[in-house]
C-alpha positions as CSV (number, residue, x, y, z in Angstrom):
1,X,6.0,-28.6,-29.6
2,X,7.2,-28.7,-26.0
3,X,6.8,-25.8,-23.8
4,X,9.8,-24.3,-22.1
5,X,9.2,-23.2,-18.5
6,X,12.9,-22.3,-17.8
7,X,13.6,-18.7,-16.8
8,X,15.6,-16.6,-19.3
9,X,19.0,-15.4,-18.3
10,X,17.6,-11.9,-17.7
11,X,14.8,-13.3,-15.5
12,X,17.3,-15.2,-13.4
13,X,19.3,-12.0,-13.0
14,X,16.2,-10.1,-11.9
15,X,15.2,-12.8,-9.5
16,X,18.8,-12.7,-8.0
17,X,18.7,-8.9,-7.7
18,X,15.5,-9.2,-5.6
19,X,16.9,-12.1,-3.5
20,X,20.0,-10.1,-2.7
21,X,18.1,-6.9,-1.9
22,X,15.9,-8.9,0.6
23,X,19.0,-10.5,2.2
24,X,21.1,-7.4,2.4
25,X,18.7,-4.5,2.7
26,X,15.7,-6.0,4.6
27,X,16.8,-9.0,6.6
28,X,19.5,-7.5,8.8
29,X,17.1,-4.9,10.5
30,X,13.8,-6.8,10.0
31,X,13.2,-8.1,13.5
32,X,13.7,-4.6,15.0
33,X,11.5,-3.0,12.4
34,X,8.7,-5.5,12.9
35,X,8.9,-4.9,16.6
36,X,8.6,-1.1,16.1
37,X,6.1,-1.4,13.3
38,X,8.5,0.7,11.2
39,X,7.8,1.6,7.7
40,X,10.6,3.1,5.6
41,X,9.7,5.4,2.6
42,X,13.3,5.5,1.7
43,X,13.3,1.8,1.1
44,X,10.3,2.1,-1.2
45,X,12.2,4.6,-3.2
46,X,15.2,2.3,-3.3
47,X,13.1,-0.5,-4.6
48,X,11.7,1.9,-7.2
49,X,15.2,2.9,-8.4
50,X,16.0,-0.8,-8.9
51,X,13.0,-1.2,-11.2
52,X,10.8,-3.3,-8.8
53,X,7.7,-1.2,-9.7
54,X,8.4,-0.7,-13.4
55,X,6.7,-3.9,-14.8
56,X,4.1,-3.7,-17.6
57,X,4.3,0.1,-17.7
58,X,5.1,2.1,-20.8
59,X,8.8,3.2,-21.1
60,X,7.9,6.9,-21.4
61,X,6.2,6.6,-18.0
62,X,9.2,5.0,-16.3
63,X,8.6,1.3,-17.4
64,X,11.5,-1.0,-17.9
65,X,10.1,-3.4,-20.6
66,X,9.6,-6.0,-17.9
67,X,6.3,-7.8,-17.6
68,X,4.1,-9.6,-15.1
69,X,6.4,-12.7,-14.8
70,X,9.3,-10.5,-13.7
71,X,7.1,-8.7,-11.1
72,X,6.1,-12.1,-9.7
73,X,9.7,-13.3,-9.6
74,X,10.8,-10.2,-7.7
75,X,7.8,-10.1,-5.3
76,X,8.3,-13.8,-4.4
77,X,11.9,-13.2,-3.4
78,X,11.1,-10.2,-1.2
79,X,8.2,-12.1,0.4
80,X,10.5,-15.0,1.3
81,X,12.1,-12.6,3.7
82,X,9.3,-10.2,4.6
83,X,5.6,-10.3,3.7
84,X,5.3,-6.6,4.6
85,X,7.8,-5.6,1.9
86,X,6.0,-7.4,-0.8
87,X,3.0,-5.1,-0.3
88,X,4.5,-2.0,-2.2
89,X,4.5,-4.1,-5.4
90,X,0.7,-3.7,-5.3
91,X,0.6,-0.2,-3.9
92,X,2.9,1.3,-6.5
93,X,2.9,-0.8,-9.6
94,X,0.2,-3.5,-10.0
95,X,-2.5,-1.3,-8.4
96,X,-2.3,2.5,-9.2
97,X,0.4,2.6,-11.9
98,X,-1.1,-0.1,-14.1
99,X,-4.7,1.1,-13.6
100,X,-4.0,4.7,-14.4
101,X,-1.9,3.6,-17.4
102,X,-4.9,1.6,-18.7
103,X,-7.7,4.0,-18.0
104,X,-6.2,7.4,-17.4
105,X,-6.0,10.5,-19.7
106,X,-2.6,11.4,-21.1
107,X,-2.4,14.2,-18.5
108,X,-3.2,11.8,-15.6
109,X,-0.6,9.3,-16.8
110,X,2.1,11.9,-17.1
111,X,1.3,13.4,-13.7
112,X,1.0,10.3,-11.6
113,X,2.5,7.1,-13.1
114,X,6.2,8.0,-13.0
115,X,6.1,8.8,-9.2
116,X,4.5,5.5,-8.4
117,X,7.0,3.6,-10.6
118,X,9.9,5.5,-9.0
119,X,8.6,4.7,-5.5
120,X,8.9,8.4,-4.6
121,X,5.1,8.9,-4.5
122,X,3.5,6.4,-2.1
123,X,0.4,4.8,-3.6
124,X,-2.7,3.1,-2.4
125,X,-6.2,2.0,-3.5
126,X,-9.2,2.7,-1.3
127,X,-11.9,0.2,-1.8
128,X,-12.6,-1.7,1.5
129,X,-15.0,-0.2,4.1
130,X,-16.0,-1.3,7.6
131,X,-18.9,-3.3,6.0
132,X,-17.5,-3.8,2.5
133,X,-14.8,-6.4,1.6
134,X,-15.0,-8.5,-1.5
135,X,-18.5,-7.4,-2.1
136,X,-17.5,-4.1,-3.6
137,X,-21.0,-3.1,-4.7
138,X,-22.1,-2.7,-1.0
139,X,-19.9,0.4,-0.4
140,X,-21.3,3.5,1.3
141,X,-18.8,6.1,0.3
142,X,-20.3,8.5,-2.2
143,X,-19.5,11.6,-4.2
144,X,-21.9,14.4,-5.0
145,X,-21.6,16.4,-8.3
146,X,-21.1,20.0,-7.3
147,X,-20.8,21.3,-10.9
148,X,-17.1,22.2,-11.0
149,X,-15.9,19.4,-8.6
150,X,-17.0,16.3,-6.8
151,X,-17.6,16.2,-3.0
152,X,-16.8,13.0,-1.3
153,X,-18.4,11.7,1.9
154,X,-17.7,8.4,3.8
155,X,-14.8,6.3,5.0
156,X,-12.5,3.5,4.0
157,X,-11.0,0.9,6.3
158,X,-7.9,-1.5,6.1
159,X,-6.3,0.6,3.3
160,X,-2.6,-0.3,2.9
161,X,-0.4,2.9,2.9
162,X,-3.4,5.1,3.8
163,X,-1.7,7.2,6.4
164,X,1.5,7.6,4.3
165,X,-0.1,7.8,0.9
166,X,0.7,10.7,-1.5
167,X,-1.6,9.8,-4.4
168,X,-3.9,6.8,-5.1
169,X,-7.2,5.5,-6.2
170,X,-10.6,6.0,-4.5
171,X,-13.8,4.1,-5.5
172,X,-17.1,5.7,-4.5
173,X,-20.7,5.8,-5.6
174,X,-21.8,8.8,-7.8
175,X,-25.3,7.4,-8.6
176,X,-26.5,4.7,-6.3
177,X,-29.7,4.2,-8.3
178,X,-27.6,2.5,-11.1
179,X,-26.1,-0.2,-8.9
180,X,-22.6,-1.1,-9.7
181,X,-22.8,1.1,-12.9
182,X,-23.1,4.1,-10.6
183,X,-19.6,3.7,-9.1
184,X,-16.7,6.0,-10.1
185,X,-13.0,5.9,-9.7
186,X,-11.1,9.0,-8.6
187,X,-7.4,9.8,-8.2
188,X,-6.9,11.5,-4.8
189,X,-4.0,13.2,-3.0
190,X,-4.9,12.8,0.7
191,X,-2.2,15.1,2.1
192,X,-3.3,18.0,-0.2
193,X,-7.1,17.6,-0.3
194,X,-9.0,19.2,2.5
195,X,-11.7,17.2,4.2
196,X,-9.6,14.0,4.1
197,X,-8.0,12.5,7.2
198,X,-6.1,9.3,7.6
199,X,-5.5,7.3,10.8
200,X,-3.2,4.3,11.4
201,X,-4.6,0.9,12.4
202,X,-2.1,-0.6,14.8
203,X,-3.8,-3.8,15.9
204,X,-2.8,-6.3,13.3
205,X,-1.6,-9.9,13.4
206,X,1.1,-9.4,10.9
207,X,2.5,-7.2,8.1
208,X,3.8,-4.8,10.8
209,X,6.1,-3.0,8.4
210,X,3.3,-2.3,5.9
211,X,1.2,0.6,7.2
212,X,-2.5,0.0,7.2
213,X,-5.0,2.8,8.0
214,X,-8.5,4.3,7.5
215,X,-9.6,7.3,5.6
216,X,-12.4,9.6,6.6
217,X,-13.9,11.9,3.9
218,X,-15.9,14.9,5.2
219,X,-17.0,16.8,2.1
220,X,-13.6,16.3,0.4
221,X,-13.5,18.3,-2.8
222,X,-12.1,16.4,-5.8
223,X,-11.5,18.2,-9.1
224,X,-13.4,16.9,-12.2
225,X,-10.1,16.1,-13.9
226,X,-9.3,13.6,-11.2
227,X,-12.1,11.2,-12.3
228,X,-10.4,8.1,-13.8
229,X,-12.2,7.1,-17.0
230,X,-15.8,8.4,-16.9
231,X,-18.3,8.6,-14.0
232,X,-19.9,5.2,-13.8
233,X,-16.8,3.3,-14.9
234,X,-15.6,2.6,-11.3
235,X,-16.8,-0.9,-10.8
236,X,-15.3,-2.1,-14.1
237,X,-12.0,-0.3,-13.4
238,X,-12.0,-1.8,-9.8
239,X,-12.5,-5.4,-11.1
240,X,-9.8,-4.9,-13.7
241,X,-7.4,-3.6,-11.0
242,X,-8.1,-6.5,-8.7
243,X,-7.1,-8.9,-11.5
244,X,-3.6,-7.3,-11.4
245,X,-3.2,-6.9,-7.7
246,X,-4.3,-10.5,-7.0
247,X,-1.2,-11.6,-8.9
248,X,1.0,-9.7,-6.4
249,X,-0.9,-11.3,-3.5
250,X,-0.4,-14.7,-5.1
251,X,3.4,-14.0,-5.6
252,X,3.5,-12.9,-1.9
253,X,1.8,-16.1,-0.7
254,X,4.3,-18.2,-2.8
255,X,7.2,-16.4,-1.3
256,X,5.9,-16.7,2.3
257,X,5.4,-20.5,1.7
258,X,9.0,-20.7,0.4
259,X,10.3,-18.8,3.4
260,X,8.3,-21.0,5.8
261,X,9.8,-24.1,4.1
262,X,13.3,-22.7,4.5
263,X,12.7,-22.1,8.2
264,X,11.2,-25.6,8.6
265,X,14.1,-27.3,6.9
266,X,16.6,-25.2,9.0
267,X,14.7,-26.1,12.2
268,X,14.6,-29.8,11.3
């Protein structure tokens, strides 16, 4: 039997919606926004209202019945115009919303997923550190069990949406003696939790409209109910999450390549 790689009518419509959004809502002011390093939370919410962050999420949590293919089609069209504005697909949907949908308790799903999907609650995932990139197991950030809560110490670097984030994921060691089986995933709310500060990183080569920052945790208390999965599940959850977010990065690269081709053809 022959495989059919044609897009469905619905997928073409979705692709066109994203293409039009990029052309009408992003392109006209992009140069000025890039120059000013301007991030617009209202635009994230508008993208959410159009269903951009609703893919592969259960309908009762705000999902639209769309899957990964639709997310890729939309992210690619946005990235053709702006690499910065592709980033929220990962920060809202493919990162936090999908990960909490997969590993979270019913209470966690109800509390956090709809806001990420709607784009009204800005998301992030805090994994990278000054000395930790792809080698996640080398992280230094750790959490101490204080009985009724965890206490987090350490810092994270190059975190997209850190300084604007409302709720997101934090990966930290809870038992270093167990290697990567001693890492735990937490849901944190930086603006509400004391002992957490976020600072913008301004020196970047690109992605000027996608905020990047660092977190510092100084004995930040995190409630026990904010552990995602169980203590020790963090590395497994992190690897699962990266499998989803890499898809968004790939879609973004595809879009940027298409945009570069358009510019090259226009120039020629």
